[in-house]
MMTF fields as JSON, N, C-alpha, C and O atoms, coordinates in Angstrom:
{
  "mmtfVersion": "1.0.0",
  "mmtfProducer": "UNKNOWN",
  "numBonds": 307,
  "numAtoms": 308,
  "numGroups": 77,
  "numChains": 1,
  "numModels": 1,
  "chainsPerModel": [1],
  "groupsPerChain": [77],
  "chainIdList": ["A"],
  "bondAtomList": [4, 2, 8, 6, 12, 10, 16, 14, 20, 18, 24, 22, 28, 26, 32, 30, 36, 34, 40, 38, 44, 42, 48, 46, 52, 50, 56, 54, 60, 58, 64, 62, 68, 66, 72, 70, 76, 74, 80, 78, 84, 82, 88, 86, 92, 90, 96, 94, 100, 98, 104, 102, 108, 106, 112, 110, 116, 114, 120, 118, 124, 122, 128, 126, 132, 130, 136, 134, 140, 138, 144, 142, 148, 146, 152, 150, 156, 154, 160, 158, 164, 162, 168, 166, 172, 170, 176, 174, 180, 178, 184, 182, 188, 186, 192, 190, 196, 194, 200, 198, 204, 202, 208, 206, 212, 210, 216, 214, 220, 218, 224, 222, 228, 226, 232, 230, 236, 234, 240, 238, 244, 242, 248, 246, 252, 250, 256, 254, 260, 258, 264, 262, 268, 266, 272, 270, 276, 274, 280, 278, 284, 282, 288, 286, 292, 290, 296, 294, 300, 298, 304, 302],
  "bondOrderList": [1, 1, 1, 1, 1, 1, 1, 1, 1, 1, 1, 1, 1, 1, 1, 1, 1, 1, 1, 1, 1, 1, 1, 1, 1, 1, 1, 1, 1, 1, 1, 1, 1, 1, 1, 1, 1, 1, 1, 1, 1, 1, 1, 1, 1, 1, 1, 1, 1, 1, 1, 1, 1, 1, 1, 1, 1, 1, 1, 1, 1, 1, 1, 1, 1, 1, 1, 1, 1, 1, 1, 1, 1, 1, 1, 1],
  "groupList": [{"groupName": "MET", "atomNameList": ["N", "CA", "C", "O"], "elementList": ["N", "C", "C", "O"], "formalChargeList": [0, 0, 0, 0], "bondAtomList": [1, 0, 2, 1, 3, 2], "bondOrderList": [1, 1, 2], "singleLetterCode": "M", "chemCompType": "L-PEPTIDE LINKING"}, {"groupName": "GLY", "atomNameList": ["N", "CA", "C", "O"], "elementList": ["N", "C", "C", "O"], "formalChargeList": [0, 0, 0, 0], "bondAtomList": [1, 0, 2, 1, 3, 2], "bondOrderList": [1, 1, 2], "singleLetterCode": "G", "chemCompType": "PEPTIDE LINKING"}, {"groupName": "ILE", "atomNameList": ["N", "CA", "C", "O"], "elementList": ["N", "C", "C", "O"], "formalChargeList": [0, 0, 0, 0], "bondAtomList": [1, 0, 2, 1, 3, 2], "bondOrderList": [1, 1, 2], "singleLetterCode": "I", "chemCompType": "L-PEPTIDE LINKING"}, {"groupName": "PHE", "atomNameList": ["N", "CA", "C", "O"], "elementList": ["N", "C", "C", "O"], "formalChargeList": [0, 0, 0, 0], "bondAtomList": [1, 0, 2, 1, 3, 2], "bondOrderList": [1, 1, 2], "singleLetterCode": "F", "chemCompType": "L-PEPTIDE LINKING"}, {"groupName": "LYS", "atomNameList": ["N", "CA", "C", "O"], "elementList": ["N", "C", "C", "O"], "formalChargeList": [0, 0, 0, 0], "bondAtomList": [1, 0, 2, 1, 3, 2], "bondOrderList": [1, 1, 2], "singleLetterCode": "K", "chemCompType": "L-PEPTIDE LINKING"}, {"groupName": "ASP", "atomNameList": ["N", "CA", "C", "O"], "elementList": ["N", "C", "C", "O"], "formalChargeList": [0, 0, 0, 0], "bondAtomList": [1, 0, 2, 1, 3, 2], "bondOrderList": [1, 1, 2], "singleLetterCode": "D", "chemCompType": "L-PEPTIDE LINKING"}, {"groupName": "GLN", "atomNameList": ["N", "CA", "C", "O"], "elementList": ["N", "C", "C", "O"], "formalChargeList": [0, 0, 0, 0], "bondAtomList": [1, 0, 2, 1, 3, 2], "bondOrderList": [1, 1, 2], "singleLetterCode": "Q", "chemCompType": "L-PEPTIDE LINKING"}, {"groupName": "THR", "atomNameList": ["N", "CA", "C", "O"], "elementList": ["N", "C", "C", "O"], "formalChargeList": [0, 0, 0, 0], "bondAtomList": [1, 0, 2, 1, 3, 2], "bondOrderList": [1, 1, 2], "singleLetterCode": "T", "chemCompType": "L-PEPTIDE LINKING"}, {"groupName": "HIS", "atomNameList": ["N", "CA", "C", "O"], "elementList": ["N", "C", "C", "O"], "formalChargeList": [0, 0, 0, 0], "bondAtomList": [1, 0, 2, 1, 3, 2], "bondOrderList": [1, 1, 2], "singleLetterCode": "H", "chemCompType": "L-PEPTIDE LINKING"}, {"groupName": "PRO", "atomNameList": ["N", "CA", "C", "O"], "elementList": ["N", "C", "C", "O"], "formalChargeList": [0, 0, 0, 0], "bondAtomList": [1, 0, 2, 1, 3, 2], "bondOrderList": [1, 1, 2], "singleLetterCode": "P", "chemCompType": "L-PEPTIDE LINKING"}, {"groupName": "GLU", "atomNameList": ["N", "CA", "C", "O"], "elementList": ["N", "C", "C", "O"], "formalChargeList": [0, 0, 0, 0], "bondAtomList": [1, 0, 2, 1, 3, 2], "bondOrderList": [1, 1, 2], "singleLetterCode": "E", "chemCompType": "L-PEPTIDE LINKING"}, {"groupName": "ALA", "atomNameList": ["N", "CA", "C", "O"], "elementList": ["N", "C", "C", "O"], "formalChargeList": [0, 0, 0, 0], "bondAtomList": [1, 0, 2, 1, 3, 2], "bondOrderList": [1, 1, 2], "singleLetterCode": "A", "chemCompType": "L-PEPTIDE LINKING"}, {"groupName": "VAL", "atomNameList": ["N", "CA", "C", "O"], "elementList": ["N", "C", "C", "O"], "formalChargeList": [0, 0, 0, 0], "bondAtomList": [1, 0, 2, 1, 3, 2], "bondOrderList": [1, 1, 2], "singleLetterCode": "V", "chemCompType": "L-PEPTIDE LINKING"}, {"groupName": "SER", "atomNameList": ["N", "CA", "C", "O"], "elementList": ["N", "C", "C", "O"], "formalChargeList": [0, 0, 0, 0], "bondAtomList": [1, 0, 2, 1, 3, 2], "bondOrderList": [1, 1, 2], "singleLetterCode": "S", "chemCompType": "L-PEPTIDE LINKING"}, {"groupName": "LEU", "atomNameList": ["N", "CA", "C", "O"], "elementList": ["N", "C", "C", "O"], "formalChargeList": [0, 0, 0, 0], "bondAtomList": [1, 0, 2, 1, 3, 2], "bondOrderList": [1, 1, 2], "singleLetterCode": "L", "chemCompType": "L-PEPTIDE LINKING"}, {"groupName": "CYS", "atomNameList": ["N", "CA", "C", "O"], "elementList": ["N", "C", "C", "O"], "formalChargeList": [0, 0, 0, 0], "bondAtomList": [1, 0, 2, 1, 3, 2], "bondOrderList": [1, 1, 2], "singleLetterCode": "C", "chemCompType": "L-PEPTIDE LINKING"}, {"groupName": "ASN", "atomNameList": ["N", "CA", "C", "O"], "elementList": ["N", "C", "C", "O"], "formalChargeList": [0, 0, 0, 0], "bondAtomList": [1, 0, 2, 1, 3, 2], "bondOrderList": [1, 1, 2], "singleLetterCode": "N", "chemCompType": "L-PEPTIDE LINKING"}, {"groupName": "ARG", "atomNameList": ["N", "CA", "C", "O"], "elementList": ["N", "C", "C", "O"], "formalChargeList": [0, 0, 0, 0], "bondAtomList": [1, 0, 2, 1, 3, 2], "bondOrderList": [1, 1, 2], "singleLetterCode": "R", "chemCompType": "L-PEPTIDE LINKING"}, {"groupName": "TYR", "atomNameList": ["N", "CA", "C", "O"], "elementList": ["N", "C", "C", "O"], "formalChargeList": [0, 0, 0, 0], "bondAtomList": [1, 0, 2, 1, 3, 2], "bondOrderList": [1, 1, 2], "singleLetterCode": "Y", "chemCompType": "L-PEPTIDE LINKING"}],
  "groupTypeList": [0, 1, 2, 3, 2, 4, 2, 5, 2, 5, 6, 7, 8, 2, 7, 9, 10, 2, 11, 4, 4, 12, 12, 13, 14, 15, 9, 12, 5, 2, 3, 7, 3, 11, 16, 17, 6, 14, 7, 12, 6, 10, 10, 6, 12, 5, 10, 15, 7, 14, 15, 10, 14, 15, 14, 10, 11, 11, 9, 11, 1, 11, 14, 12, 2, 17, 4, 14, 18, 4, 5, 10, 6, 14, 2, 13, 15],
  "groupIdList": [1, 2, 3, 4, 5, 6, 7, 8, 9, 10, 11, 12, 13, 14, 15, 16, 17, 18, 19, 20, 21, 22, 23, 24, 25, 26, 27, 28, 29, 30, 31, 32, 33, 34, 35, 36, 37, 38, 39, 40, 41, 42, 43, 44, 45, 46, 47, 48, 49, 50, 51, 52, 53, 54, 55, 56, 57, 58, 59, 60, 61, 62, 63, 64, 65, 66, 67, 68, 69, 70, 71, 72, 73, 74, 75, 76, 77],
  "secStructList": [7, 7, 1, 1, 3, 3, 3, 3, 3, 7, 4, 4, 4, 7, 7, 2, 2, 2, 2, 2, 2, 2, 2, 2, 2, 7, 6, 6, 7, 7, 3, 3, 3, 3, 6, 6, 3, 3, 3, 3, 7, 6, 6, 6, 4, 4, 4, 7, 7, 7, 7, 7, 2, 2, 2, 2, 2, 1, 7, 6, 6, 1, 3, 3, 3, 3, 3, 6, 6, 6, 6, 3, 3, 3, 3, 7, 7],
  "xCoordList": [2.351, 2.111, 0.436, -0.194, -0.026, -1.721, -2.002, -1.266, -3.203, -3.893, -4.341, -4.022, -5.143, -5.97, -5.051, -5.146, -4.334, -3.57, -2.105, -1.811, -1.25, 0.013, 0.387, 0.194, 0.936, 1.195, 2.748, 3.437, 3.241, 4.454, 4.688, 3.886, 5.827, 6.042, 7.401, 8.362, 7.388, 8.528, 8.996, 8.553, 9.873, 10.539, 10.921, 10.648, 11.633, 12.173, 11.303, 11.768, 9.882, 8.7, 8.19, 7.574, 8.448, 7.746, 8.509, 9.462, 8.15, 8.744, 8.14, 7.097, 8.756, 8.246, 6.976, 6.149, 6.667, 5.38, 4.142, 2.999, 4.539, 3.543, 3.442, 2.303, 4.324, 4.392, 3.3, 2.418, 3.475, 2.792, 1.406, 0.534, 1.204, -0.304, -1.074, -2.21, -0.296, -0.691, -1.051, -2.128, -0.101, -0.512, -1.823, -2.598, -2.037, -3.202, -4.323, -5.307, -4.447, -5.406, -6.08, -7.289, -5.069, -5.464, -6.425, -6.102, -7.868, -8.686, -8.215, -8.716, -7.595, -7.252, -5.974, -5.579, -5.266, -3.871, -2.885, -2.119, -2.783, -1.86, -0.413, 0.631, -0.58, 0.901, 1.622, 0.942, 2.804, 3.417, 4.451, 4.734, 5.121, 6.163, 7.059, 6.725, 8.415, 9.438, 10.629, 10.707, 11.747, 13.197, 13.092, 13.743, 12.181, 11.977, 11.484, 11.788, 10.741, 10.317, 8.747, 8.297, 8.089, 6.58, 6.838, 7.656, 6.206, 6.166, 4.949, 4.092, 4.515, 3.419, 3.358, 4.311, 2.269, 2.243, 1.729, 0.555, 2.415, 1.898, 0.707, -0.117, 0.726, -0.473, -1.772, -2.785, -1.817, -2.95, -3.34, -4.473, -2.642, -2.704, -4.178, -4.897, -4.438, -5.939, -7.153, -8.282, -6.882, -7.909, -8.241, -9.309, -7.429, -7.578, -9.069, -9.614, -9.532, -11.058, -10.868, -11.772, -9.769, -9.523, -10.098, -10.757, -10.075, -10.873, -9.961, -10.408, -8.584, -7.75, -7.27, -6.656, -7.535, -7.162, -5.637, -4.992, -5.001, -3.446, -2.945, -2.111, -3.609, -3.202, -3.431, -2.489, -4.422, -4.598, -3.734, -3.5, -3.177, -2.123, -0.804, -0.055, -0.393, 0.986, 0.978, -0.018, 2.182, 2.855, 2.665, 2.764, 2.444, 2.27, 3.244, 4.463, 2.786, 3.71, 4.444, 5.214, 4.205, 4.738, 4.188, 4.914, 2.819, 2.109, 1.444, 0.856, 1.502, 0.845, 0.098, 0.728, -0.915, -1.865, -2.322, -3.352, -1.627, -1.741, -2.873, -2.584, -3.857, -4.905, -4.448, -4.306, -4.241, -3.698, -4.714, -4.368, -5.881, -7.193, -7.64, -8.493, -7.083, -7.125, -5.986, -5.138, -5.937, -4.683, -5.051, -5.219, -5.16, -5.226, -4.389, -4.015, -4.19, -3.41, -4.054, -4.755, -3.746, -4.212, -2.877, -2.03, -2.791, -1.459, -1.937, -2.933, -0.969, -1.242, -0.798, 0.212, -1.543, -1.379, -1.497, -1.344],
  "yCoordList": [13.167, 11.961, 12.138, 13.187, 10.862, 10.933, 11.372, 11.143, 12.031, 12.375, 11.181, 10.893, 10.345, 9.474, 7.824, 7.131, 7.508, 6.402, 6.671, 7.716, 5.59, 5.466, 4.141, 3.123, 4.152, 2.693, 2.818, 3.786, 1.23, 1.003, -0.144, -1.076, -0.097, -1.173, -1.873, -1.218, -3.153, -3.99, -4.458, -5.526, -3.694, -3.853, -5.274, -5.81, -5.918, -7.107, -8.343, -9.417, -7.964, -9.11, -8.73, -9.555, -7.516, -7.018, -7.143, -6.39, -8.034, -8.152, -7.282, -6.725, -7.052, -6.203, -6.425, -5.513, -7.812, -8.212, -7.907, -7.609, -8.024, -7.833, -6.251, -5.786, -5.531, -4.124, -3.55, -2.771, -4.078, -3.77, -3.968, -3.185, -5.223, -5.468, -4.667, -4.241, -4.471, -3.502, -2.123, -1.593, -1.533, -0.351, -0.315, 0.641, -1.502, -1.667, -1.703, -1.21, -2.267, -2.596, -1.478, -1.344, -0.661, 0.625, 1.305, 1.743, 1.549, 2.325, 3.962, 4.767, 4.355, 5.721, 6.286, 7.35, 5.167, 5.711, 6.07, 6.992, 5.462, 5.58, 5.137, 5.674, 3.998, 3.345, 3.64, 3.708, 3.802, 3.942, 2.894, 2.341, 2.507, 1.654, 2.443, 3.004, 2.34, 3.223, 2.728, 2.4, 2.564, 2.085, 0.874, 0.652, -0.066, -1.271, -1.34, -2.316, -0.346, -0.357, 0.046, 0.746, -0.375, 0.024, 1.111, 1.049, 2.349, 3.517, 4.094, 3.832, 4.824, 5.461, 7.072, 7.842, 7.388, 8.915, 9.361, 9.107, 9.934, 10.457, 11.564, 11.714, 12.252, 13.156, 12.453, 13.143, 11.056, 10.392, 9.572, 9.091, 9.374, 8.498, 8.634, 7.687, 9.991, 10.102, 9.786, 9.698, 9.6, 9.17, 7.595, 7.162, 6.845, 5.32, 5.026, 5.677, 4.088, 3.749, 2.272, 1.53, 2.131, 0.713, -0.314, -1.105, -0.531, -1.669, -3.071, -4.173, -2.786, -3.878, -4.764, -5.802, -4.383, -4.963, -4.845, -5.861, -3.744, -3.958, -5.182, -6.056, -5.009, -6.282, -7.544, -8.331, -7.936, -9.079, -9.384, -10.585, -8.555, -8.918, -9.083, -9.852, -8.492, -8.276, -9.74, -10.263, -10.126, -11.03, -10.978, -9.849, -11.88, -11.763, -10.656, -10.696, -9.933, -8.658, -7.664, -6.857, -7.729, -6.865, -5.473, -4.492, -5.38, -4.013, -3.855, -4.815, -2.864, -2.378, -1.263, -0.301, -1.071, 0.062, 0.482, -0.006, 1.381, 1.814, 2.884, 4.02, 2.781, 3.528, 4.551, 4.191, 5.886, 6.855, 7.315, 7.898, 7.042, 7.681, 6.714, 7.024, 5.456, 4.41, 3.583, 3.656, 2.661, 1.891, 0.454, -0.565, 0.527, -0.672, -0.662, 0.406, -1.541, -1.933, -3.006, -3.878, -2.899, -3.81, -4.452, -3.752, -5.732, -6.33, -7.33, -8.054, -7.169, -8.117, -9.632, -9.774, -10.642, -11.885, -12.993, -14.19],
  "zCoordList": [4.054, 4.886, 5.032, 5.167, 4.964, 5.135, 6.686, 7.646, 6.685, 8.203, 8.76, 9.913, 7.985, 8.43, 8.599, 9.612, 7.57, 7.703, 7.054, 6.472, 7.239, 6.76, 6.27, 6.934, 5.08, 4.39, 4.43, 4.11, 5.046, 4.869, 4.027, 3.965, 3.343, 2.342, 2.818, 3.223, 2.735, 3.09, 1.614, 1.189, 0.826, -0.241, -0.561, -1.635, 0.53, 0.425, -0.118, -0.498, -0.076, -0.275, -1.712, -2.386, -2.145, -3.232, -4.555, -4.757, -5.448, -6.927, -7.743, -7.402, -8.973, -9.947, -10.26, -10.299, -10.544, -10.933, -9.883, -10.232, -8.726, -7.452, -7.455, -7.503, -7.416, -7.526, -8.506, -8.143, -9.936, -10.946, -10.772, -11.148, -10.09, -9.681, -8.748, -8.957, -7.584, -6.674, -7.223, -6.948, -8.028, -8.825, -9.543, -9.492, -10.268, -11.073, -10.426, -10.976, -9.163, -8.447, -7.746, -7.558, -7.371, -6.41, -7.1, -8.204, -6.581, -7.542, -7.233, -8.019, -6.511, -6.339, -6.297, -5.821, -7.018, -7.294, -6.333, -6.614, -5.202, -4.149, -4.49, -4.12, -5.305, -5.592, -6.911, -7.934, -6.961, -8.239, -8.281, -7.218, -9.486, -9.54, -10.527, -11.57, -9.879, -10.541, -10.148, -8.964, -10.958, -10.335, -9.655, -8.634, -10.239, -9.652, -8.189, -7.503, -7.697, -6.421, -6.466, -7.374, -5.582, -5.072, -4.423, -3.505, -4.745, -3.782, -3.432, -4.277, -2.45, -2.06, -2.664, -2.537, -3.238, -3.542, -2.18, -1.908, -1.388, -0.203, -0.289, 0.613, -1.39, -1.388, -1.856, -1.969, -2.151, -2.497, -1.247, -1.258, -0.29, 0.666, 1.428, 1.746, 1.634, 2.487, 1.576, 2.057, 0.117, -0.588, -0.397, -0.83, 0.177, 0.426, 1.0, 1.892, 0.415, 0.876, 1.694, 2.08, 1.798, 2.76, 1.942, 2.617, 0.895, 0.147, 0.114, -0.204, 0.513, 1.011, -0.226, 0.02, -1.59, -2.8, -2.729, -2.986, -2.418, -2.267, -1.13, -1.368, 0.014, 1.074, 0.387, 0.481, -0.268, -0.766, -1.93, -2.062, -2.847, -3.853, -3.334, -3.938, -2.316, -1.727, -0.726, -0.228, -0.635, 0.038, 1.634, 2.113, 2.4, 3.723, 4.512, 4.346, 5.148, 5.747, 4.979, 5.501, 3.767, 2.765, 2.86, 2.697, 3.142, 3.219, 4.571, 5.069, 5.093, 6.343, 6.277, 5.837, 6.532, 6.521, 7.805, 8.269, 8.459, 9.802, 10.158, 9.782, 10.675, 11.001, 12.204, 13.373, 11.722, 12.587, 13.65, 14.677, 13.366, 14.168, 15.133, 15.965, 15.082, 16.126, 16.095, 15.205, 17.204, 17.317, 16.652, 17.321, 15.116, 14.464, 13.109, 12.623, 12.686, 11.501, 10.709, 11.223, 9.195, 8.283, 7.625, 7.071, 7.734, 7.23, 6.011, 6.006, 5.001, 3.921, 4.424, 5.113, 4.069, 4.343, 3.134, 3.376]
}
């Protein structure tokens, strides 16, 4: 698990097409797509640059990035 952030995925809103797009957009390879599910590579989470490309590609509420160092979260919209 990440030290600085935690990424939550609501699989009910992620289609295979969206999952593949999220994987391809992430500049630091945090996401993978296997067995028809978008998953987070926990060992990569702290490489996140908070670019928000994944949040822009995902449907509303499907991805949440929780900043563990402050009481803040970023939610896809």
